[in-house]
C-alpha positions, 0 to 999 in steps of 0.5 A: 749794362749789368753784364758789363758791370758783372764782367768788370767786377769779375776782372777786378776780383781776378786782379785782386786775387793775383795781388793777394797771392803775391802779397801772401808770398811776400809776407811769407818770405819776409816772415821767414827772413825775420825768423831765420837763424842767419838774421840773428844780430851779431852786434848792436848795429846789426839790424837785419832781423828788425828790418825783416820784421818790419817788412813782414808786418807791412806785407801782412797789412797788405794781405789784409787790405787785399782780403778786405778789397776782395770781400767788398767786391764779392758783396757789391750790389749791382744797381741800375743807374740812369740820368736821374740817379745820384752817383755813388758806389757801383756807378759807371760814369762818363765825362763829356771829354771821354765820350769819343774814346769810350772811356768810363769811370767805375766808382769802386770800393777799392782797386783805384787805378785798375784799368781794363777794356770791356767789349760790349755788343756795340763797342769796346769801352775802357774802364778805369776804377776810381774810389770815392776817396780819390779826387775824381771820386770826390768830384763825382759822388752825389752828382748827376748826369749833366752836372759840372765837375771841377778837379784840382790836380796839382797846379792843373784844373780839370773842368768837365761835365758828366754826360752819362751815368749807368 
């Protein structure tokens, strides 16, 4: 199981590095646009430079967030979980309704929504990253195998139970 988690985290790190590169390029482009001579206001109603500087600031924040996410995954400790373990960061969790399709949730510090398929010795498992702050993550944190969970998503209510923790 540790190999699966290591491969998963390696894929997440590669994904975050790609996102970081794109965010850095976008931040550089926005910064260049904000400081370009052609962005100088010609009238009091010309806001191109102001808009470009806001965009540059936003892109710079994205860069910092990706850097923080990468650092968190690089420092993530791999723990072995079993049926008696309490779910926390680093756990792989499977709900009963997802067992037949080999779908798992990985509780990660960042990159919620990232999906990948990991081939094991016996099967191919689909894994979705969720964060502890997400509705699904909040429903699972501090629970154990065989505990029931209930999640409200808009007008829908999902009821299931945790059938496996690794």
